[in-house]
Steps between C-alpha positions, in 0.01 A plus 500: 500500500632817337855566621518855371367761742207712389553869438318577824724261695812654346376848587429399862838324528680809375302728730569286806866458405544875468327558833707231672827637363421857601315458828565151641857400420669819633379428855516119498839469673414766759166341588666160528770632732257694720231229487259775398163426340465645145212738580582759232527242222174334603317832497617565144417144400146547629470810282622300199251220565766241584357418843168413336635341186287181521199662671203539261428851378157506663675488838754769416778281362674476164344163417808374317588140413746279686766512229510878535503460878805271478679756282432774754630297794814410302572863415446626856711216643775570251540834677413395856403149606346625825259729319430217256389254766285758679324565168462129429351414839268802487357390164515123482468395865263768628294646217468181294327281763250781562440528123455124470319405820366823649137606517392805303496698825855391582622592153340844513639567846860376468610492137483878439705556818765257376496644148557852632775381733321644803584177678766245412406134488654195667441125516479329839556130442835396647531417870800397713402131458307524174697620200490261207245295696209745520280221634696513826399857585386565854339845477132458582181689416184451704168655400336690784195697399585735216878462533767235467746501788847419367793394714849407384787645301655514157865537411724608209228735375618726217393862571375382840583822688347720229207297368148629552308212339609141563359170375519284815444125522375333816350169614123510543456122538781317678362158407488559124873528428580723199125521427457674833707804399324825407617831355427850632555859387665673795562870553787614722254715698307195622499458876753238610735543202865590553837477328762280664872477436642656184764268357853599402570330169795458267307634202187681375547714808271783390197272478476466880404154627334436835281293723129578528329430832131439565370507856123464507498696174147587396425452130150581372313199372466666159881496466506123454650449152315227314330241720614340823741222409603659169822644641739225395366506145521878490858498632624247241333677208632837619853369538494358147450853369739646754776276369473672163577825683800355685630336183471839330690656787773239457526574128534870580782434747677273251465757222649768725794268573556454126469875433760578764733226373488622142564860599786415736670252266513754219656764726738293714847477344741212565806398298445799276142437393144486639429176684199458267755389241591193706322174424442419868297818544318454169391151597362616835306781337372270225372245752341773710313640199380154392372402845323834539323471167389145583373617839312791346325272252397259778357789698308643208362160407368452854347849486352427157342180631354689796351756263349211304329374815710185523624339819859612541638313802765317296580791267536751783714258701729438201535872438580578861740208541702579191491878536604487867796277421589724207491812718739354756730357234513824301562710811784266597652523152461878507715514813756281325506733200558794733773315690599657831285806432194275477552401862478860613203733533653734247310312228136383511571135418550411867146624572368302204674192642329549836161581349504202262528239774151549640329426168570131553337508844188713532162415350620140486860380521670354196454157658125558529494617138652165400232322704229698321649425158542130577150481642361640175694250289477182709126463552 
């Protein structure tokens, strides 16, 4: 593995960083406070090719590698974690399973739409009683003629109220357990589809999270993704890649916390000198920087392994576990560096603190990540 980024990767990182600083960061606090979806940023990101970063060029995407993808998610999340997770879900949880498991017709129909940002993607796996345990899902799909009739609901769906293309999982064979789950490409215009409650959250408020409801929803037979019974396999493989995106988001949040801490500590004066001169502050900043660099290397290794075609369940879980814990720890330390001001909304570290917490929960809790890692080692 080559640790040094290629010239192309450096160029893309710098381009995305400049875009994020100029067009994403300035509105991050406002969007968070108003719980407003980042439409303007997503439109510009579509123009820059960011919404189709992993989509092959023949389907209108940029066709870039996963290491570059992880860099992009980190840079966007460094400016706004909400925009970062929307971008991650759109690419890794919606476009990727279509790239990997879709028919040629499905790819030609849906991937260009996603690449152009005409519709935002979402992933419909979690249910009220089936989060970490996807095998317990109760949403059903019954084939009737040329359509599957889907009934049930999904919850905690990132971009749920705004998504136009959703990968939905449902039970097609109740007797087969996890092997009876199938995956479908669903459009919001399908008859029987509706958006349920939109959740009020403590963080990533601009990403908008909701329930999705299916009442006799009609899905064309040709929108079955893969084969009947492949859904559980598709979900697990998709989430492995998605965890690289969330780990990248966590690194971006942690880096923002470090950036803010360095800037504040060099400006804040106490006892006649900047607080950056005090050992207590230096130690916090040093530990933050070390944990972030370790997290970044774990993420890039997982992405590198994915690019090499290797199974990445353990590597992605390690990256997400460590990066999520790093994000929360660094955001907490950033508040400590800022003192009383860190506990106010005058500085962005309180938002980073709120945004960081979810990275240890969605797309697999930290406890599930430990189960995945242990399962890979103890077999």
